[in-house]
C-alpha positions in Angstrom: -19.1 -108.9 -17.9 -21.0 -109.6 -21.1 -23.3 -107.1 -22.7 -26.8 -108.2 -23.7 -29.1 -105.8 -25.6 -27.0 -102.8 -24.6 -26.8 -103.5 -20.9 -24.3 -105.4 -18.7 -25.4 -109.0 -17.9 -25.1 -109.8 -14.3 -22.1 -112.0 -13.4 -23.1 -115.5 -12.2 -21.3 -117.3 -9.5 -20.3 -121.0 -9.6 -23.0 -121.8 -7.1 -25.6 -120.1 -9.3 -24.5 -122.0 -12.4 -24.7 -125.3 -10.5 -28.1 -124.7 -8.8 -30.8 -127.0 -10.1 -33.4 -125.3 -12.4 -37.0 -126.2 -11.9 -37.1 -128.5 -15.0 -34.0 -130.3 -13.7 -35.8 -130.7 -10.3 -38.8 -132.0 -12.1 -36.7 -134.5 -14.0 -35.1 -135.6 -10.7 -38.6 -136.2 -9.3 -39.5 -138.1 -12.4 -36.4 -140.3 -12.1 -37.3 -141.0 -8.4 -40.9 -141.8 -9.5 -39.4 -144.0 -12.2 -37.4 -146.0 -9.6 -40.6 -146.5 -7.6 -42.4 -147.5 -10.8 -39.7 -150.0 -11.7 -39.9 -151.5 -8.2 -43.7 -151.9 -8.8 -42.8 -153.7 -12.1 -40.7 -156.2 -10.2 -43.3 -156.8 -7.5 -46.1 -157.2 -10.1 -43.9 -159.9 -11.9 -45.6 -159.8 -15.3 -43.8 -156.7 -16.6 -40.4 -157.4 -15.1 -37.3 -158.8 -16.7 -33.5 -159.0 -16.4 -31.8 -158.3 -13.9 -34.7 -159.5 -11.7 -35.8 -162.3 -13.9 -33.8 -164.5 -16.3 -35.2 -163.0 -19.6 -34.3 -159.7 -21.3 -37.6 -158.0 -21.8 -38.9 -154.5 -22.6 -38.5 -153.8 -18.8 -34.7 -154.4 -19.2 -34.5 -151.7 -22.0 -36.7 -149.4 -19.9 -33.9 -149.2 -17.4 -32.0 -147.0 -19.9 -34.2 -144.1 -18.8 -31.7 -143.5 -15.9 -28.6 -142.9 -17.9 -30.6 -140.8 -20.4 -31.9 -138.8 -17.5 -28.4 -138.3 -16.2 -27.3 -137.2 -19.7 -30.0 -134.6 -19.7 -28.8 -133.2 -16.4 -25.2 -133.2 -17.6 -25.9 -131.5 -21.0 -26.6 -128.0 -19.6 -24.8 -126.3 -22.5 -26.9 -128.2 -25.0 -30.5 -127.1 -24.3 -32.1 -128.5 -27.4 -30.4 -131.9 -26.9 -32.0 -131.9 -23.4 -35.4 -131.1 -25.0 -35.0 -134.0 -27.4 -33.9 -136.5 -24.8 -36.7 -135.6 -22.4 -39.2 -135.7 -25.3 -37.9 -139.1 -26.2 -38.3 -140.3 -22.6 -41.8 -138.9 -22.4 -42.9 -140.5 -25.7 -41.4 -143.8 -24.9 -43.1 -143.9 -21.5 -46.4 -142.9 -23.0 -46.1 -145.6 -25.7 -45.3 -148.2 -23.1 -48.1 -147.2 -20.8 -50.6 -147.0 -23.6 -49.8 -150.2 -25.7 -47.8 -152.5 -23.4 -48.8 -151.8 -19.8 -51.8 -149.5 -19.5 -53.0 -148.4 -16.1 -55.8 -151.0 -16.1 -53.2 -153.7 -16.3 -51.1 -152.2 -13.5 -54.2 -151.9 -11.4 -55.5 -155.4 -12.2 -52.4 -157.4 -11.1 -52.7 -155.9 -7.7 -56.6 -155.9 -7.5 -56.8 -159.6 -8.6 -53.5 -160.7 -7.1 -52.3 -162.3 -10.3 -51.6 -161.5 -13.9 -53.7 -161.9 -17.0 -50.8 -161.4 -19.4 -50.5 -164.5 -21.7 -46.9 -165.1 -20.8 -47.6 -164.8 -17.1 -51.1 -166.1 -16.9 -52.4 -166.4 -13.3 -48.9 -165.8 -11.9 -49.3 -164.0 -8.6 -47.6 -160.8 -7.7 -44.5 -161.2 -5.5 -46.4 -160.0 -2.4 -49.2 -162.6 -2.9 -51.8 -159.9 -2.1 -55.2 -158.9 -3.6 -55.3 -155.2 -3.1 -57.3 -152.7 -5.1 -55.6 -150.0 -3.0 -52.2 -151.0 -4.3 -53.7 -151.2 -7.8 -54.8 -147.6 -7.6 -51.4 -146.6 -6.2 -49.6 -148.4 -9.0 -51.7 -146.8 -11.8 -51.5 -143.4 -10.0 -47.8 -143.7 -9.8 -47.5 -144.2 -13.6 -49.8 -141.3 -14.3 -48.0 -139.0 -11.9 -44.7 -140.0 -13.6 -46.1 -138.9 -17.0 -47.4 -135.6 -15.6 -44.1 -134.8 -13.9 -42.2 -135.7 -17.1 -44.4 -133.5 -19.3 -43.9 -130.6 -16.9 -40.1 -131.2 -17.1 -40.3 -131.2 -20.9 -42.3 -128.0 -21.0 -39.7 -126.4 -18.6 -36.8 -127.6 -20.8 -38.5 -126.2 -23.9 -38.8 -122.9 -22.1 -35.2 -122.9 -21.1 -34.1 -123.7 -24.6 -36.3 -121.0 -26.1 -34.9 -118.4 -23.7 -31.4 -119.1 -24.9 -32.2 -118.3 -28.6 
């Protein structure tokens, strides 16, 4: 047993070391929401790309969030690296959803049934539907993804600070 501040630290079992912490669970939820959001990208057509369309686009690079998320989960012994990676994910997603694909654009493709993006002007979504409800769900999904990711980031910061 190790001693911390003059008292014996409790021994941890393998199961305890492998149990998901709440920030890890939040990150897993964010990754699941990310998959749903990427499916939404594909169905909306205008913010999709390889491997679902022939061109490499920012969408293609956004798929790197999954290996980065897995790296965060694997780097338990490097808490500040985890903070940095989750902060990067959060900032990248915020930038994309602010400058490239704001919630109004996500909503609009579904509500109108087609895109207003210059490179996909009047191209219909893959479901060929006009649905304000799907528009609200699409924008809400992106916002929820950001909220869950900021919660995970706060949790990872707390874990890293507690190890100082």
